[in-house]
FIVO-777391 format. One line per 3 residues: for each residue x, y, z of N, C-alpha, C. Coordinates in nm, 3 decimals. Layout:
X/Y/Z/X/Y/Z/X/Y/Z  ... .
***
This chain:
1.766/-0.042/4.381/1.732/-0.056/4.270/1.634/0.060/4.227  1.690/0.134/4.125/1.654/0.253/4.050/1.483/0.196/3.977  1.390/0.313/3.975/1.320/0.241/3.862/1.318/0.299/3.754 .
1.263/0.167/3.649/1.244/0.236/3.482/1.173/0.364/3.414  1.255/0.416/3.380/1.168/0.559/3.331/1.000/0.543/3.271  0.984/0.617/3.268/0.864/0.562/3.175/0.831/0.672/3.062 .
0.872/0.817/3.092/0.867/0.934/3.021/1.005/0.969/2.969  0.996/1.038/2.889/1.154/1.154/2.880/1.097/1.262/2.766  1.207/1.385/2.734/1.204/1.470/2.679/1.338/1.509/2.614 .
1.375/1.527/2.511/1.465/1.589/2.451/1.491/1.773/2.430  1.590/1.807/2.467/1.578/1.928/2.470/1.725/1.988/2.456  1.749/2.099/2.392/1.898/2.135/2.315/1.912/2.295/2.446 .
2.083/2.306/2.412/2.089/2.509/2.421/2.257/2.456/2.369  2.228/2.658/2.432/2.368/2.683/2.388/2.413/2.809/2.463  2.557/2.814/2.496/2.582/2.899/2.583/2.731/2.948/2.550 .
2.783/3.118/2.559/2.911/3.137/2.575/2.946/3.257/2.692  3.033/3.213/2.719/3.119/3.296/2.790/3.262/3.229/2.809  3.328/3.360/2.918/3.476/3.321/2.894/3.510/3.228/3.012 .
3.454/3.253/3.072/3.486/3.077/3.159/3.401/2.925/3.123  3.482/2.859/3.084/3.418/2.711/3.025/3.301/2.654/3.126  3.290/2.625/3.223/3.170/2.615/3.300/3.104/2.702/3.339 .
3.108/2.795/3.309/2.977/2.875/3.301/2.926/2.892/3.185  2.995/2.851/3.014/2.913/2.830/2.934/2.861/2.735/2.888  2.946/2.594/3.017/2.825/2.476/3.003/2.658/2.510/3.080 .
2.724/2.582/3.241/2.595/2.649/3.303/2.498/2.720/3.219  2.544/2.810/3.082/2.438/2.875/2.986/2.380/2.824/2.933  2.430/2.679/2.853/2.344/2.595/2.776/2.263/2.520/2.831 .
2.306/2.482/2.958/2.172/2.382/3.033/2.041/2.478/3.044  2.092/2.609/3.099/2.007/2.703/3.105/1.892/2.739/3.012  2.027/2.760/2.860/1.936/2.731/2.747/1.849/2.633/2.734 .
1.882/2.544/2.779/1.792/2.362/2.778/1.687/2.364/2.874  1.681/2.457/2.924/1.594/2.415/3.028/1.583/2.333/3.184  1.726/2.289/3.198/1.706/2.231/3.251/1.892/2.204/3.374 .
1.892/2.339/3.361/2.013/2.430/3.495/1.980/2.400/3.622  1.856/2.403/3.689/1.820/2.336/3.803/1.872/2.233/3.856  1.895/2.105/3.803/1.921/1.974/3.801/2.021/1.954/3.804 .
2.065/1.791/3.887/2.198/1.771/3.984/2.158/1.650/3.850  2.228/1.646/3.731/2.234/1.556/3.619/2.324/1.440/3.654  2.264/1.300/3.614/2.337/1.198/3.628/2.337/1.188/3.492 .
2.473/1.144/3.382/2.450/1.069/3.277/2.442/0.940/3.244  2.400/0.837/3.195/2.328/0.729/3.192/2.382/0.706/3.023  2.394/0.565/3.051/2.445/0.480/2.855/2.307/0.538/2.756 .
2.241/0.429/2.742/2.186/0.474/2.567/2.057/0.373/2.530  2.029/0.300/2.660/1.889/0.222/2.607/1.749/0.327/2.685  1.694/0.324/2.592/1.543/0.373/2.579/1.465/0.263/2.626 .
1.380/0.249/2.769/1.358/0.110/2.839/1.220/0.136/2.713  1.150/-0.016/2.743/1.017/-0.046/2.690/0.929/0.076/2.678  0.819/0.095/2.607/0.715/0.181/2.632/0.750/0.327/2.666 .
0.871/0.362/2.707/0.913/0.520/2.700/0.856/0.569/2.667  0.767/0.666/2.680/0.686/0.751/2.588/0.748/0.896/2.582  0.771/0.964/2.436/0.834/1.086/2.454/0.740/1.188/2.446 .
0.757/1.282/2.562/0.659/1.377/2.535/0.729/1.549/2.559  0.638/1.612/2.496/0.693/1.755/2.474/0.831/1.826/2.598  0.918/1.898/2.509/0.970/1.939/2.586/0.956/2.022/2.717 .
0.850/2.085/2.724/0.772/2.225/2.764/0.705/2.149/2.927  0.613/2.009/2.874/0.578/1.941/2.906/0.672/1.867/3.026  0.811/1.850/2.984/0.900/1.745/3.066/0.961/1.885/3.157 .
0.916/1.951/3.161/1.009/2.106/3.157/0.943/2.124/3.322  0.816/2.134/3.334/0.698/2.146/3.413/0.741/2.041/3.540  0.766/1.951/3.501/0.787/1.785/3.610/0.883/1.839/3.658 .
1.011/1.903/3.615/1.159/1.924/3.723/1.085/2.009/3.823  1.200/1.929/3.961/1.220/2.019/4.073/1.370/2.091/4.049  1.400/2.190/4.140/1.540/2.239/4.155/1.559/2.112/4.238 .
1.680/2.080/4.217/1.799/2.022/4.305/1.781/1.827/4.275  1.684/1.826/4.211/1.633/1.688/4.193/1.741/1.592/4.028  1.823/1.466/4.127/1.853/1.435/4.073/1.827/1.319/3.946 .
1.829/1.361/3.818/1.780/1.390/3.674/1.873/1.289/3.625  1.833/1.173/3.582/1.884/1.099/3.477/1.913/1.151/3.359  2.007/1.148/3.260/1.969/1.201/3.135/2.112/1.115/3.014 .
2.119/1.100/2.921/2.208/1.089/2.792/2.224/1.235/2.715  2.325/1.236/2.733/2.361/1.376/2.733/2.515/1.390/2.589  2.485/1.511/2.491/2.589/1.487/2.429/2.644/1.662/2.465 .
2.772/1.663/2.448/2.800/1.814/2.490/2.959/1.842/2.447  2.958/1.954/2.336/3.110/1.974/2.333/3.086/2.146/2.330  3.232/2.168/2.353/3.207/2.314/2.338/3.434/2.363/2.311 .
3.446/2.506/2.266/3.544/2.572/2.229/3.532/2.660/2.211  3.724/2.706/2.269/3.704/2.850/2.252/3.749/2.907/2.133  3.809/2.844/2.048/3.841/2.878/1.897/3.746/2.902/1.805 .
3.802/3.079/1.799/3.659/3.155/1.715/3.662/3.126/1.580  3.526/3.083/1.576/3.487/3.060/1.422/3.482/2.908/1.389  3.532/2.838/1.551/3.524/2.671/1.522/3.349/2.613/1.499 .
3.315/2.508/1.400/3.199/2.438/1.476/3.197/2.350/1.508  3.066/2.377/1.606/3.094/2.271/1.745/2.937/2.254/1.753  2.925/2.120/1.782/2.811/2.030/1.759/2.779/1.918/1.887 .
2.661/1.936/1.911/2.579/1.788/2.036/2.486/1.802/1.957  2.457/1.620/1.959/2.325/1.576/1.885/2.284/1.473/1.975  2.155/1.406/2.001/2.093/1.316/2.071/1.977/1.243/1.908 .
2.054/1.111/1.939/1.937/1.064/1.853/1.863/0.994/1.876  1.772/0.890/1.841/1.648/0.814/1.915/1.607/0.724/1.788  1.603/0.617/1.836/1.520/0.497/1.757/1.453/0.397/1.856 .
1.318/0.408/1.787/1.218/0.324/1.921/1.163/0.186/1.774  1.142/0.106/1.853/1.077/-0.016/1.838/0.944/0.010/1.824  0.898/-0.080/1.707/0.709/-0.077/1.681/0.669/-0.138/1.795 .
0.757/-0.255/1.862/0.685/-0.348/1.923/0.743/-0.272/2.112  0.616/-0.209/2.156/0.659/-0.125/2.254/0.665/-0.207/2.388  0.700/-0.316/2.414/0.743/-0.425/2.521/0.891/-0.398/2.477 .
0.978/-0.400/2.321/1.060/-0.364/2.341/1.144/-0.213/2.369  1.300/-0.262/2.407/1.381/-0.168/2.401/1.446/-0.066/2.265  1.439/0.055/2.310/1.556/0.138/2.184/1.661/0.219/2.209 .
1.658/0.260/2.116/1.858/0.374/2.152/1.838/0.516/2.186  1.924/0.556/2.233/1.935/0.680/2.249/2.107/0.716/2.208  2.147/0.779/2.107/2.275/0.833/2.052/2.359/0.900/2.118 .
2.461/0.908/2.178/2.522/1.054/2.154/2.586/1.093/2.054  2.600/1.219/1.997/2.742/1.269/1.919/2.757/1.421/1.922  2.925/1.451/1.951/2.925/1.539/1.954/3.146/1.590/1.955 .
3.096/1.734/1.879/3.204/1.746/1.770/3.244/1.834/1.742  3.300/1.837/1.635/3.371/1.965/1.562/3.342/1.945/1.386  3.300/2.073/1.318/3.324/2.057/1.195/3.163/2.034/1.123 .
3.079/1.988/1.207/2.981/1.954/1.127/2.869/2.040/1.133  2.779/2.085/1.008/2.661/2.161/1.057/2.568/2.100/1.167  2.467/2.130/1.146/2.335/2.130/1.242/2.263/1.980/1.161 .
2.247/2.011/1.076/2.200/1.866/0.925/2.260/1.768/0.976  2.436/1.756/0.942/2.480/1.666/0.931/2.480/1.591/1.011  2.492/1.681/1.183/2.563/1.624/1.311/2.392/1.511/1.320 .
2.235/1.605/1.333/2.172/1.558/1.366/2.165/1.405/1.250  2.211/1.401/1.137/2.175/1.326/1.069/2.231/1.166/1.110  2.365/1.197/1.155/2.453/1.113/1.219/2.439/1.046/1.308 .
2.404/1.147/1.409/2.311/1.065/1.558/2.243/0.983/1.575  2.085/1.072/1.453/1.996/0.913/1.401/2.032/0.789/1.350  2.103/0.814/1.250/2.153/0.731/1.198/2.249/0.584/1.336 .
2.311/0.650/1.368/2.365/0.554/1.495/2.254/0.518/1.578  2.167/0.571/1.608/2.060/0.518/1.723/1.996/0.391/1.652  1.951/0.405/1.502/1.842/0.329/1.401/1.946/0.232/1.386 .
2.096/0.232/1.368/2.195/0.124/1.286/2.166/0.028/1.423  2.204/0.126/1.564/2.210/0.029/1.660/2.121/-0.078/1.684  1.969/0.002/1.676/1.872/-0.085/1.710/1.808/-0.169/1.621 .
1.824/-0.159/1.474/1.856/-0.235/1.352/1.914/-0.386/1.373  2.035/-0.349/1.428/2.136/-0.459/1.491/2.077/-0.618/1.556  1.975/-0.446/1.663/1.976/-0.596/1.810/1.824/-0.680/1.725 .
1.751/-0.572/1.650/1.645/-0.614/1.588/1.633/-0.755/1.421  1.783/-0.787/1.425/1.806/-0.841/1.355/1.790/-0.825/1.172  1.777/-0.669/1.180/1.727/-0.627/1.032/1.851/-0.635/0.914 .
1.891/-0.672/0.841/2.013/-0.722/0.706/2.018/-0.602/0.659  2.129/-0.508/0.689/2.162/-0.335/0.599/2.308/-0.379/0.606  2.328/-0.252/0.471/2.461/-0.274/0.450/2.513/-0.134/0.515 .
2.580/-0.166/0.591/2.648/-0.009/0.687/2.671/0.080/0.625  2.755/0.036/0.490/2.849/0.120/0.375/2.748/0.195/0.342  2.619/0.186/0.307/2.542/0.257/0.229/2.486/0.403/0.337 .
2.460/0.490/0.228/2.415/0.578/0.250/2.287/0.590/0.418  2.278/0.699/0.477/2.199/0.661/0.565/2.014/0.690/0.538  1.990/0.745/0.390/1.862/0.715/0.380/1.818/0.646/0.297 .
1.916/0.563/0.268/1.953/0.417/0.234/1.888/0.265/0.321  1.947/0.309/0.410/1.957/0.264/0.543/1.824/0.273/0.585  1.800/0.413/0.611/1.666/0.440/0.653/1.556/0.381/0.583 .
1.577/0.404/0.448/1.446/0.284/0.389/1.454/0.155/0.375  1.552/0.137/0.434/1.559/-0.098/0.512/1.507/-0.026/0.604  1.477/0.043/0.726/1.446/0.015/0.831/1.301/0.056/0.869 .
1.292/0.094/0.750/1.121/0.158/0.794/1.118/0.067/0.703  1.080/-0.048/0.611/1.025/-0.127/0.553/1.053/-0.241/0.624  1.077/-0.265/0.707/1.140/-0.383/0.814/0.990/-0.398/0.856 .
0.951/-0.252/0.889/0.816/-0.277/0.989/0.833/-0.307/1.153  0.973/-0.299/1.191/1.027/-0.293/1.335/1.063/-0.162/1.446  1.087/-0.126/1.350/1.155/0.022/1.372/1.044/0.156/1.343 .
0.936/0.194/1.485/0.862/0.303/1.450/0.912/0.397/1.412  1.004/0.464/1.448/1.057/0.629/1.427/1.225/0.612/1.480  1.271/0.721/1.404/1.426/0.718/1.479/1.376/0.922/1.416 .
1.494/0.976/1.503/1.466/1.111/1.540/1.600/1.140/1.542  1.613/1.329/1.585/1.738/1.388/1.616/1.707/1.481/1.669  1.811/1.528/1.774/1.839/1.646/1.856/1.941/1.727/1.808 .
1.972/1.882/1.801/2.123/1.904/1.755/2.128/2.039/1.834  2.199/2.102/1.877/2.240/2.219/1.918/2.404/2.187/1.859  2.393/2.328/1.736/2.495/2.397/1.650/2.534/2.443/1.666 .
2.632/2.546/1.645/2.670/2.670/1.653/2.844/2.694/1.634  2.880/2.833/1.650/3.012/2.857/1.540/3.094/2.921/1.705  3.208/2.880/1.695/3.289/2.953/1.835/3.251/3.084/1.795 .
3.305/3.125/1.946/3.276/3.267/1.966/3.406/3.355/1.924  3.303/3.478/1.815/3.484/3.570/1.775/3.578/3.620/1.864  3.537/3.664/1.990/3.632/3.681/2.097/3.700/3.528/2.154 .
3.642/3.421/2.102/3.750/3.319/2.161/3.703/3.268/2.303  3.573/3.337/2.324/3.474/3.313/2.457/3.472/3.126/2.460  3.415/3.097/2.549/3.390/2.963/2.588/3.235/2.935/2.533 .
3.194/2.848/2.372/3.120/2.797/2.358/3.071/2.659/2.370  2.927/2.673/2.424/2.902/2.519/2.471/2.800/2.451/2.434  2.788/2.368/2.351/2.652/2.329/2.304/2.617/2.196/2.360 .
2.461/2.167/2.380/2.420/2.039/2.426/2.280/1.988/2.416  2.298/1.883/2.379/2.161/1.795/2.342/2.102/1.691/2.473  2.013/1.700/2.507/1.962/1.625/2.585/1.880/1.482/2.594 .
1.823/1.385/2.637/1.772/1.341/2.667/1.730/1.318/2.813  1.641/1.340/2.887/1.582/1.364/2.982/1.452/1.276/3.101  1.510/1.157/3.126/1.437/1.092/3.171/1.339/1.151/3.282 .
1.255/1.066/3.291/1.118/1.094/3.427/1.034/0.988/3.409  0.971/0.955/3.553/0.923/0.887/3.596/0.776/0.932/3.681  0.702/0.853/3.650/0.604/0.821/3.782/0.589/0.782/3.876 .
***
């Protein structure tokens, strides 16, 4: 049985190279997690899991360690194409309840658009499990006000890596990652 994470941090990175895999490696390097054996998991933030600063989290990593994470990854070799990868996060007020982490990756969005989208996904998933009534067709800022007024969601946020495809057609990779840690 695997232990349950009690801390996590979020990070992001961008890499560019003629080889697709190397661009991914460089994006992980930019995010300070290239020495890990990353295992991607789905989107549940364990109850009471504390968010720590990236620098503090990176200090706990050991090269070669199997590291669980939620990852968004997007890449292109098309010059001028927008690439985005975002992690959204929503935490409940009740520390005994679980939260949500969403991953969003795609093309054409700005950093702000992608981050808002990922944050909205996570907050909407959490709101639906908490029974908060909202109109899914209303604008994100309107739904965010409903979530905040419910006092059931303590906060939501996002982190995004967004860039434009390399002018010379080299692979451009963007990653956003929530990295779980265990004491």
